[in-house]
N, CA, C and O atoms as CSV, one atom per row, in Angstrom:
chain,resi,resn,atom,element,x,y,z
A,1,MET,N,N,16.386,17.891,-46.518
A,1,MET,CA,C,16.738,16.542,-45.938
A,1,MET,C,C,17.432,16.683,-44.603
A,1,MET,O,O,17.152,15.953,-43.652
A,2,ARG,N,N,18.341,17.635,-44.553
A,2,ARG,CA,C,19.058,17.774,-43.265
A,2,ARG,C,C,18.142,18.265,-42.175
A,2,ARG,O,O,18.273,17.826,-41.032
A,3,PHE,N,N,17.164,19.211,-42.494
A,3,PHE,CA,C,16.184,19.662,-41.515
A,3,PHE,C,C,15.309,18.501,-41.055
A,3,PHE,O,O,14.940,18.422,-39.883
A,4,GLY,N,N,14.985,17.621,-41.958
A,4,GLY,CA,C,14.172,16.475,-41.621
A,4,GLY,C,C,14.835,15.534,-40.583
A,4,GLY,O,O,14.184,14.983,-39.695
A,5,ARG,N,N,16.202,15.380,-40.754
A,5,ARG,CA,C,16.936,14.552,-39.780
A,5,ARG,C,C,17.071,15.230,-38.400
A,5,ARG,O,O,17.021,14.590,-37.350
A,6,ILE,N,N,17.242,16.538,-38.467
A,6,ILE,CA,C,17.412,17.305,-37.200
A,6,ILE,C,C,16.010,17.236,-36.489
A,6,ILE,O,O,15.952,16.974,-35.288
A,7,ALA,N,N,14.932,17.462,-37.205
A,7,ALA,CA,C,13.572,17.342,-36.594
A,7,ALA,C,C,13.337,15.892,-36.039
A,7,ALA,O,O,12.846,15.738,-34.920
A,8,ALA,N,N,13.674,14.890,-36.791
A,8,ALA,CA,C,13.472,13.533,-36.304
A,8,ALA,C,C,14.295,13.315,-35.077
A,8,ALA,O,O,13.782,12.758,-34.107
A,9,PHE,N,N,15.582,13.730,-35.054
A,9,PHE,CA,C,16.413,13.602,-33.872
A,9,PHE,C,C,15.844,14.290,-32.643
A,9,PHE,O,O,15.855,13.744,-31.539
A,10,CYS,N,N,15.310,15.584,-32.874
A,10,CYS,CA,C,14.757,16.242,-31.767
A,10,CYS,C,C,13.538,15.591,-31.173
A,10,CYS,O,O,13.347,15.544,-29.958
A,11,ALA,N,N,12.703,15.082,-32.091
A,11,ALA,CA,C,11.448,14.379,-31.731
A,11,ALA,C,C,11.815,13.137,-30.939
A,11,ALA,O,O,11.202,12.830,-29.916
A,12,ALA,N,N,12.826,12.427,-31.427
A,12,ALA,CA,C,13.245,11.168,-30.731
A,12,ALA,C,C,13.820,11.553,-29.397
A,12,ALA,O,O,13.594,10.824,-28.431
A,13,SER,N,N,14.530,12.615,-29.268
A,13,SER,CA,C,15.171,12.974,-28.002
A,13,SER,C,C,14.047,13.321,-27.003
A,13,SER,O,O,14.118,12.917,-25.843
A,14,VAL,N,N,13.030,14.052,-27.433
A,14,VAL,CA,C,11.956,14.464,-26.538
A,14,VAL,C,C,11.170,13.247,-26.098
A,14,VAL,O,O,10.774,13.134,-24.938
A,15,PHE,N,N,10.939,12.304,-27.068
A,15,PHE,CA,C,10.150,11.059,-26.695
A,15,PHE,C,C,10.990,10.227,-25.751
A,15,PHE,O,O,10.448,9.696,-24.782
A,16,ALA,N,N,12.264,10.087,-25.978
A,16,ALA,CA,C,13.124,9.309,-24.988
A,16,ALA,C,C,13.139,9.953,-23.666
A,16,ALA,O,O,13.091,9.266,-22.646
A,17,GLY,N,N,13.206,11.287,-23.629
A,17,GLY,CA,C,13.212,12.025,-22.350
A,17,GLY,C,C,11.897,11.843,-21.584
A,17,GLY,O,O,11.897,11.756,-20.356
A,18,THR,N,N,10.750,11.784,-22.331
A,18,THR,CA,C,9.492,11.527,-21.697
A,18,THR,C,C,9.456,10.132,-21.096
A,18,THR,O,O,8.939,9.951,-19.994
A,19,LEU,N,N,9.994,9.145,-21.797
A,19,LEU,CA,C,9.991,7.777,-21.331
A,19,LEU,C,C,10.868,7.697,-20.056
A,19,LEU,O,O,10.475,7.094,-19.057
A,20,ALA,N,N,12.030,8.303,-20.118
A,20,ALA,CA,C,12.966,8.277,-18.988
A,20,ALA,C,C,12.326,8.962,-17.815
A,20,ALA,O,O,12.470,8.445,-16.707
A,21,ALA,N,N,11.632,10.074,-17.940
A,21,ALA,CA,C,10.942,10.780,-16.850
A,21,ALA,C,C,9.915,9.890,-16.199
A,21,ALA,O,O,9.743,9.919,-14.980
A,22,SER,N,N,9.205,9.070,-17.031
A,22,SER,CA,C,8.185,8.209,-16.505
A,22,SER,C,C,8.815,7.068,-15.750
A,22,SER,O,O,8.260,6.663,-14.729
A,23,ALA,N,N,9.960,6.509,-16.186
A,23,ALA,CA,C,10.680,5.480,-15.508
A,23,ALA,C,C,11.187,5.969,-14.223
A,23,ALA,O,O,11.197,5.201,-13.261
A,24,PHE,N,N,11.633,7.247,-14.107
A,24,PHE,CA,C,12.112,7.743,-12.808
A,24,PHE,C,C,11.050,8.193,-11.923
A,24,PHE,O,O,11.331,8.562,-10.783
A,25,ALA,N,N,9.785,8.192,-12.376
A,25,ALA,CA,C,8.670,8.644,-11.478
A,25,ALA,C,C,8.406,7.675,-10.347
A,25,ALA,O,O,7.756,8.025,-9.362
A,26,GLN,N,N,8.934,6.389,-10.490
A,26,GLN,CA,C,8.728,5.369,-9.478
A,26,GLN,C,C,9.439,5.826,-8.159
A,26,GLN,O,O,10.416,6.576,-8.166
A,27,THR,N,N,8.897,5.339,-7.088
A,27,THR,CA,C,9.548,5.639,-5.805
A,27,THR,C,C,10.305,4.382,-5.357
A,27,THR,O,O,10.054,3.298,-5.885
A,28,PRO,N,N,11.185,4.501,-4.438
A,28,PRO,CA,C,12.042,3.423,-3.967
A,28,PRO,C,C,11.250,2.324,-3.266
A,28,PRO,O,O,11.778,1.234,-3.044
A,29,TYR,N,N,10.015,2.585,-2.920
A,29,TYR,CA,C,9.197,1.706,-2.166
A,29,TYR,C,C,8.114,1.053,-3.031
A,29,TYR,O,O,7.275,0.338,-2.482
A,30,ASP,N,N,8.087,1.250,-4.290
A,30,ASP,CA,C,7.143,0.631,-5.144
A,30,ASP,C,C,7.258,-0.925,-5.102
A,30,ASP,O,O,8.349,-1.487,-5.005
A,31,GLY,N,N,6.088,-1.575,-5.180
A,31,GLY,CA,C,6.129,-3.044,-5.163
A,31,GLY,C,C,5.038,-3.550,-4.175
A,31,GLY,O,O,4.251,-2.789,-3.613
A,32,ASN,N,N,5.058,-4.870,-4.016
A,32,ASN,CA,C,4.086,-5.550,-3.094
A,32,ASN,C,C,4.683,-5.617,-1.654
A,32,ASN,O,O,5.872,-5.875,-1.464
A,33,TRP,N,N,3.806,-5.373,-0.663
A,33,TRP,CA,C,4.260,-5.394,0.704
A,33,TRP,C,C,3.269,-6.182,1.522
A,33,TRP,O,O,2.074,-5.891,1.475
A,34,GLN,N,N,3.711,-7.150,2.258
A,34,GLN,CA,C,2.925,-7.925,3.202
A,34,GLN,C,C,2.847,-7.136,4.534
A,34,GLN,O,O,3.870,-6.861,5.161
A,35,VAL,N,N,1.694,-6.802,4.924
A,35,VAL,CA,C,1.527,-5.980,6.193
A,35,VAL,C,C,0.737,-6.779,7.227
A,35,VAL,O,O,-0.336,-7.311,6.941
A,36,THR,N,N,1.307,-6.849,8.456
A,36,THR,CA,C,0.670,-7.476,9.569
A,36,THR,C,C,0.385,-6.431,10.636
A,36,THR,O,O,1.247,-5.635,11.008
A,37,ILE,N,N,-0.898,-6.462,11.133
A,37,ILE,CA,C,-1.233,-5.505,12.189
A,37,ILE,C,C,-1.500,-6.349,13.430
A,37,ILE,O,O,-2.003,-7.472,13.370
A,38,VAL,N,N,-1.140,-5.752,14.541
A,38,VAL,CA,C,-1.308,-6.360,15.853
A,38,VAL,C,C,-2.045,-5.373,16.731
A,38,VAL,O,O,-1.584,-4.244,16.899
A,39,THR,N,N,-3.183,-5.764,17.302
A,39,THR,CA,C,-3.971,-4.884,18.161
A,39,THR,C,C,-3.455,-4.925,19.578
A,39,THR,O,O,-3.325,-5.988,20.184
A,40,LYS,N,N,-3.161,-3.733,20.102
A,40,LYS,CA,C,-2.651,-3.595,21.499
A,40,LYS,C,C,-3.723,-3.158,22.423
A,40,LYS,O,O,-3.635,-3.451,23.616
A,41,SER,N,N,-4.785,-2.442,21.945
A,41,SER,CA,C,-5.861,-2.075,22.834
A,41,SER,C,C,-7.189,-1.979,22.022
A,41,SER,O,O,-7.200,-1.593,20.853
A,42,GLY,N,N,-8.270,-2.340,22.683
A,42,GLY,CA,C,-9.527,-2.269,22.042
A,42,GLY,C,C,-10.067,-3.645,21.596
A,42,GLY,O,O,-9.474,-4.674,21.920
A,43,SER,N,N,-11.189,-3.662,20.856
A,43,SER,CA,C,-11.858,-4.902,20.511
A,43,SER,C,C,-11.661,-5.282,19.036
A,43,SER,O,O,-12.459,-6.064,18.520
A,44,CYS,N,N,-10.698,-4.798,18.371
A,44,CYS,CA,C,-10.436,-5.225,16.935
A,44,CYS,C,C,-9.839,-6.577,16.932
A,44,CYS,O,O,-9.410,-7.063,17.979
A,45,GLU,N,N,-9.791,-7.214,15.794
A,45,GLU,CA,C,-9.142,-8.551,15.645
A,45,GLU,C,C,-7.736,-8.481,16.245
A,45,GLU,O,O,-7.044,-7.481,16.057
A,46,PRO,N,N,-7.297,-9.525,16.965
A,46,PRO,CA,C,-5.944,-9.465,17.594
A,46,PRO,C,C,-4.818,-9.261,16.497
A,46,PRO,O,O,-3.907,-8.458,16.699
A,47,THR,N,N,-4.897,-9.969,15.388
A,47,THR,CA,C,-3.962,-9.810,14.350
A,47,THR,C,C,-4.619,-9.936,13.021
A,47,THR,O,O,-5.647,-10.602,12.899
A,48,ALA,N,N,-4.054,-9.310,12.007
A,48,ALA,CA,C,-4.532,-9.381,10.627
A,48,ALA,C,C,-3.435,-9.097,9.653
A,48,ALA,O,O,-2.520,-8.318,9.920
A,49,SER,N,N,-3.541,-9.756,8.490
A,49,SER,CA,C,-2.516,-9.520,7.429
A,49,SER,C,C,-3.159,-9.139,6.150
A,49,SER,O,O,-4.291,-9.531,5.868
A,50,SER,N,N,-2.451,-8.374,5.368
A,50,SER,CA,C,-2.977,-7.997,4.057
A,50,SER,C,C,-1.799,-7.692,3.120
A,50,SER,O,O,-0.715,-7.306,3.557
A,51,MET,N,N,-2.057,-7.884,1.796
A,51,MET,CA,C,-1.040,-7.516,0.820
A,51,MET,C,C,-1.384,-6.194,0.253
A,51,MET,O,O,-2.465,-6.002,-0.302
A,52,LEU,N,N,-0.451,-5.251,0.389
A,52,LEU,CA,C,-0.697,-3.914,-0.239
A,52,LEU,C,C,0.271,-3.706,-1.375
A,52,LEU,O,O,1.337,-4.319,-1.422
A,53,THR,N,N,-0.120,-2.805,-2.324
A,53,THR,CA,C,0.736,-2.567,-3.457
A,53,THR,C,C,0.972,-1.082,-3.470
A,53,THR,O,O,0.051,-0.278,-3.329
A,54,VAL,N,N,2.276,-0.726,-3.649
A,54,VAL,CA,C,2.715,0.687,-3.784
A,54,VAL,C,C,3.120,0.850,-5.251
A,54,VAL,O,O,3.931,0.088,-5.777
A,55,SER,N,N,2.556,1.828,-5.875
A,55,SER,CA,C,2.866,2.194,-7.197
A,55,SER,C,C,3.007,3.703,-7.360
A,55,SER,O,O,2.017,4.407,-7.160
A,56,ASP,N,N,4.116,4.221,-7.694
A,56,ASP,CA,C,4.396,5.627,-7.789
A,56,ASP,C,C,4.152,6.266,-6.433
A,56,ASP,O,O,3.769,7.435,-6.389
A,57,GLY,N,N,4.349,5.581,-5.349
A,57,GLY,CA,C,4.138,6.178,-4.029
A,57,GLY,C,C,2.747,6.124,-3.467
A,57,GLY,O,O,2.495,6.540,-2.336
A,58,LYS,N,N,1.813,5.587,-4.300
A,58,LYS,CA,C,0.434,5.427,-3.880
A,58,LYS,C,C,0.102,4.021,-3.415
A,58,LYS,O,O,0.508,3.049,-4.053
A,59,ILE,N,N,-0.609,3.900,-2.345
A,59,ILE,CA,C,-0.926,2.561,-1.767
A,59,ILE,C,C,-2.277,2.113,-2.163
A,59,ILE,O,O,-3.246,2.867,-2.078
A,60,THR,N,N,-2.362,0.863,-2.606
A,60,THR,CA,C,-3.710,0.258,-3.036
A,60,THR,C,C,-3.719,-1.144,-2.478
A,60,THR,O,O,-2.675,-1.698,-2.133
A,61,ALA,N,N,-4.954,-1.736,-2.389
A,61,ALA,CA,C,-5.143,-3.069,-1.961
A,61,ALA,C,C,-6.407,-3.582,-2.598
A,61,ALA,O,O,-7.396,-2.849,-2.613
A,62,PRO,N,N,-6.448,-4.760,-3.113
A,62,PRO,CA,C,-7.715,-5.304,-3.733
A,62,PRO,C,C,-8.775,-5.500,-2.714
A,62,PRO,O,O,-8.542,-6.107,-1.669
A,63,GLY,N,N,-9.986,-4.973,-3.012
A,63,GLY,CA,C,-11.154,-5.185,-2.124
A,63,GLY,C,C,-11.137,-4.296,-0.876
A,63,GLY,O,O,-11.949,-4.507,0.025
A,64,ALA,N,N,-10.238,-3.310,-0.795
A,64,ALA,CA,C,-10.171,-2.504,0.424
A,64,ALA,C,C,-10.308,-1.018,0.011
A,64,ALA,O,O,-9.894,-0.646,-1.086
A,65,ASN,N,N,-10.875,-0.191,0.870
A,65,ASN,CA,C,-10.975,1.236,0.647
A,65,ASN,C,C,-9.661,1.791,1.207
A,65,ASN,O,O,-9.542,2.009,2.412
A,66,VAL,N,N,-8.660,2.022,0.317
A,66,VAL,CA,C,-7.384,2.460,0.741
A,66,VAL,C,C,-7.055,3.825,0.137
A,66,VAL,O,O,-7.322,4.060,-1.042
A,67,SER,N,N,-6.478,4.722,0.933
A,67,SER,CA,C,-6.052,5.975,0.491
A,67,SER,C,C,-4.753,6.313,1.248
A,67,SER,O,O,-4.771,6.459,2.470
A,68,GLY,N,N,-3.623,6.437,0.521
A,68,GLY,CA,C,-2.392,6.686,1.291
A,68,GLY,C,C,-1.202,6.889,0.342
A,68,GLY,O,O,-1.302,6.636,-0.858
A,69,THR,N,N,-0.126,7.330,0.878
A,69,THR,CA,C,1.090,7.527,0.217
A,69,THR,C,C,2.314,7.147,1.026
A,69,THR,O,O,2.294,7.104,2.256
A,70,ILE,N,N,3.372,6.875,0.294
A,70,ILE,CA,C,4.681,6.654,0.919
A,70,ILE,C,C,5.605,7.649,0.263
A,70,ILE,O,O,5.760,7.649,-0.958
A,71,GLY,N,N,6.196,8.463,1.032
A,71,GLY,CA,C,7.144,9.503,0.513
A,71,GLY,C,C,8.406,8.898,0.074
A,71,GLY,O,O,8.651,7.736,0.398
A,72,ARG,N,N,9.237,9.585,-0.641
A,72,ARG,CA,C,10.502,9.139,-1.133
A,72,ARG,C,C,11.481,8.757,-0.005
A,72,ARG,O,O,12.410,7.983,-0.239
A,73,GLU,N,N,11.288,9.282,1.194
A,73,GLU,CA,C,12.103,8.925,2.371
A,73,GLU,C,C,11.485,7.826,3.216
A,73,GLU,O,O,11.977,7.478,4.290
A,74,GLY,N,N,10.306,7.250,2.652
A,74,GLY,CA,C,9.679,6.117,3.369
A,74,GLY,C,C,8.584,6.438,4.402
A,74,GLY,O,O,8.042,5.551,5.061
A,75,LEU,N,N,8.284,7.741,4.514
A,75,LEU,CA,C,7.227,8.077,5.474
A,75,LEU,C,C,5.871,7.559,4.945
A,75,LEU,O,O,5.487,7.843,3.810
A,76,VAL,N,N,5.152,6.788,5.798
A,76,VAL,CA,C,3.890,6.193,5.455
A,76,VAL,C,C,2.785,6.965,6.075
A,76,VAL,O,O,2.869,7.300,7.257
A,77,LYS,N,N,1.709,7.280,5.317
A,77,LYS,CA,C,0.486,7.895,5.853
A,77,LYS,C,C,-0.647,7.201,5.047
A,77,LYS,O,O,-0.744,7.369,3.831
A,78,VAL,N,N,-1.512,6.408,5.764
A,78,VAL,CA,C,-2.538,5.737,4.991
A,78,VAL,C,C,-3.834,5.555,5.851
A,78,VAL,O,O,-3.813,5.483,7.079
A,79,SER,N,N,-4.958,5.487,5.088
A,79,SER,CA,C,-6.259,5.153,5.659
A,79,SER,C,C,-6.722,3.849,4.983
A,79,SER,O,O,-6.689,3.753,3.757
A,80,ILE,N,N,-7.130,2.897,5.728
A,80,ILE,CA,C,-7.590,1.672,5.247
A,80,ILE,C,C,-8.855,1.253,5.912
A,80,ILE,O,O,-8.886,0.967,7.109
A,81,ASN,N,N,-9.951,1.215,5.093
A,81,ASN,CA,C,-11.320,0.862,5.718
A,81,ASN,C,C,-11.657,1.577,7.005
A,81,ASN,O,O,-12.265,0.986,7.896
A,82,GLY,N,N,-11.261,2.887,7.128
A,82,GLY,CA,C,-11.643,3.681,8.201
A,82,GLY,C,C,-10.562,3.696,9.343
A,82,GLY,O,O,-10.661,4.434,10.323
A,83,ALA,N,N,-9.576,2.867,9.148
A,83,ALA,CA,C,-8.447,2.918,10.148
A,83,ALA,C,C,-7.358,3.760,9.618
A,83,ALA,O,O,-7.218,3.893,8.402
A,84,TYR,N,N,-6.555,4.353,10.499
A,84,TYR,CA,C,-5.527,5.300,10.021
A,84,TYR,C,C,-4.119,4.700,10.596
A,84,TYR,O,O,-4.008,4.217,11.722
A,85,ALA,N,N,-3.140,4.801,9.713
A,85,ALA,CA,C,-1.800,4.309,10.089
A,85,ALA,C,C,-0.775,5.295,9.633
A,85,ALA,O,O,-0.976,6.060,8.690
A,86,ASN,N,N,0.369,5.254,10.352
A,86,ASN,CA,C,1.538,6.038,9.905
A,86,ASN,C,C,2.770,5.289,10.372
A,86,ASN,O,O,2.677,4.444,11.261
A,87,GLY,N,N,3.873,5.570,9.815
A,87,GLY,CA,C,5.110,4.864,10.249
A,87,GLY,C,C,6.210,5.162,9.184
A,87,GLY,O,O,6.163,6.183,8.499
A,88,GLN,N,N,7.185,4.251,9.072
A,88,GLN,CA,C,8.301,4.474,8.316
A,88,GLN,C,C,8.778,3.100,7.651
A,88,GLN,O,O,8.863,2.053,8.294
A,89,LEU,N,N,9.060,3.213,6.377
A,89,LEU,CA,C,9.671,2.138,5.619
A,89,LEU,C,C,11.179,2.439,5.527
A,89,LEU,O,O,11.586,3.600,5.502
A,90,SER,N,N,12.005,1.369,5.476
A,90,SER,CA,C,13.428,1.546,5.210
A,90,SER,C,C,13.903,0.288,4.495
A,90,SER,O,O,13.853,-0.796,5.077
A,91,GLY,N,N,14.343,0.395,3.308
A,91,GLY,CA,C,14.769,-0.776,2.612
A,91,GLY,C,C,13.592,-1.711,2.287
A,91,GLY,O,O,12.648,-1.308,1.607
A,92,ASN,N,N,13.650,-2.908,2.755
A,92,ASN,CA,C,12.574,-3.902,2.492
A,92,ASN,C,C,11.662,-4.205,3.713
A,92,ASN,O,O,10.962,-5.216,3.753
A,93,ALA,N,N,11.705,-3.287,4.699
A,93,ALA,CA,C,10.838,-3.518,5.868
A,93,ALA,C,C,10.366,-2.173,6.426
A,93,ALA,O,O,10.903,-1.120,6.083
A,94,GLY,N,N,9.372,-2.230,7.276
A,94,GLY,CA,C,8.918,-1.043,7.956
A,94,GLY,C,C,7.944,-1.291,9.160
A,94,GLY,O,O,7.529,-2.428,9.385
A,95,SER,N,N,7.608,-0.286,9.881
A,95,SER,CA,C,6.681,-0.501,11.020
A,95,SER,C,C,6.109,0.861,11.358
A,95,SER,O,O,6.572,1.905,10.897
A,96,GLY,N,N,5.068,0.797,12.194
A,96,GLY,CA,C,4.472,2.018,12.679
A,96,GLY,C,C,3.313,1.719,13.539
A,96,GLY,O,O,3.172,0.616,14.067
A,97,LYS,N,N,2.439,2.742,13.691
A,97,LYS,CA,C,1.262,2.621,14.570
A,97,LYS,C,C,0.000,2.815,13.766
A,97,LYS,O,O,0.015,3.453,12.714
A,98,TRP,N,N,-1.137,2.243,14.280
A,98,TRP,CA,C,-2.410,2.416,13.714
A,98,TRP,C,C,-3.479,2.630,14.723
A,98,TRP,O,O,-3.319,2.255,15.885
A,99,ASN,N,N,-4.627,3.254,14.295
A,99,ASN,CA,C,-5.771,3.304,15.223
A,99,ASN,C,C,-7.097,3.351,14.376
A,99,ASN,O,O,-7.149,3.885,13.269
A,100,GLY,N,N,-8.094,2.783,14.956
A,100,GLY,CA,C,-9.397,2.690,14.286
A,100,GLY,C,C,-10.444,2.366,15.267
A,100,GLY,O,O,-10.307,2.712,16.441
A,101,ALA,N,N,-11.503,1.708,14.852
A,101,ALA,CA,C,-12.593,1.364,15.817
A,101,ALA,C,C,-13.291,0.105,15.266
A,101,ALA,O,O,-13.292,-0.126,14.057
A,102,SER,N,N,-13.880,-0.703,16.155
A,102,SER,CA,C,-14.642,-1.841,15.891
A,102,SER,C,C,-15.898,-1.741,16.606
A,102,SER,O,O,-15.881,-1.709,17.836
A,103,GLY,N,N,-17.052,-1.686,15.921
A,103,GLY,CA,C,-18.316,-1.552,16.590
A,103,GLY,C,C,-18.407,-0.230,17.475
A,103,GLY,O,O,-19.045,-0.183,18.527
A,104,GLY,N,N,-17.719,0.810,16.945
A,104,GLY,CA,C,-17.692,2.073,17.619
A,104,GLY,C,C,-16.790,2.171,18.814
A,104,GLY,O,O,-16.720,3.214,19.465
A,105,ILE,N,N,-16.073,1.054,19.121
A,105,ILE,CA,C,-15.148,1.063,20.246
A,105,ILE,C,C,-13.652,1.303,19.706
A,105,ILE,O,O,-13.197,0.548,18.847
A,106,PRO,N,N,-12.997,2.223,20.156
A,106,PRO,CA,C,-11.650,2.551,19.608
A,106,PRO,C,C,-10.665,1.391,19.874
A,106,PRO,O,O,-10.718,0.730,20.912
A,107,CYS,N,N,-9.799,1.179,18.930
A,107,CYS,CA,C,-8.713,0.207,19.146
A,107,CYS,C,C,-7.444,0.767,18.364
A,107,CYS,O,O,-7.552,1.596,17.461
A,108,SER,N,N,-6.331,0.280,18.759
A,108,SER,CA,C,-5.072,0.682,18.221
A,108,SER,C,C,-4.014,-0.355,18.350
A,108,SER,O,O,-4.184,-1.350,19.056
A,109,GLY,N,N,-2.920,-0.133,17.674
A,109,GLY,CA,C,-1.814,-1.101,17.767
A,109,GLY,C,C,-0.664,-0.736,16.896
A,109,GLY,O,O,-0.482,0.437,16.572
A,110,ARG,N,N,0.127,-1.709,16.501
A,110,ARG,CA,C,1.325,-1.528,15.708
A,110,ARG,C,C,1.131,-2.373,14.386
A,110,ARG,O,O,0.332,-3.304,14.289
A,111,TRP,N,N,1.950,-1.936,13.402
A,111,TRP,CA,C,1.980,-2.724,12.163
A,111,TRP,C,C,3.421,-2.914,11.729
A,111,TRP,O,O,4.299,-2.103,12.023
A,112,GLU,N,N,3.640,-4.038,11.002
A,112,GLU,CA,C,4.942,-4.317,10.419
A,112,GLU,C,C,4.737,-4.649,8.944
A,112,GLU,O,O,3.676,-5.157,8.583
A,113,ALA,N,N,5.670,-4.392,8.120
A,113,ALA,CA,C,5.554,-4.682,6.682
A,113,ALA,C,C,6.892,-5.192,6.216
A,113,ALA,O,O,7.947,-4.813,6.725
A,114,SER,N,N,6.814,-6.096,5.197
A,114,SER,CA,C,7.975,-6.582,4.490
A,114,SER,C,C,7.710,-6.610,2.985
A,114,SER,O,O,6.651,-7.059,2.545
A,115,ARG,N,N,8.669,-6.131,2.203
A,115,ARG,CA,C,8.568,-6.214,0.802
A,115,ARG,C,C,8.597,-7.646,0.286
A,115,ARG,O,O,9.439,-8.445,0.697
A,116,GLN,N,N,7.645,-7.977,-0.642
A,116,GLN,CA,C,7.590,-9.342,-1.198
A,116,GLN,C,C,8.288,-9.438,-2.509
A,116,GLN,O,O,8.333,-10.513,-3.107
């Protein structure tokens, strides 16, 4: 009987530890972010906005080909539909630079983000 209680306690401790580790796997920047890009040079749209989601440091967006990450310190590296961006998040806001092409003509600019 005593062994059964010890085994149950150990199993519960391992299970709780696993759940806690999963909960702490989140990054400080997880959530929804409204991102606005502004073209400074080239023939891309002058401005565009999109909602991006960060989950466990990985960036996703509905209907877009997105691949990117946000580090624990807020460093952003992302590719969205063939354009590349990098920058920095801090708290509930961030900004950086991007570059891409429209019709084979290079374009670039800045982006700003705010947590929603």
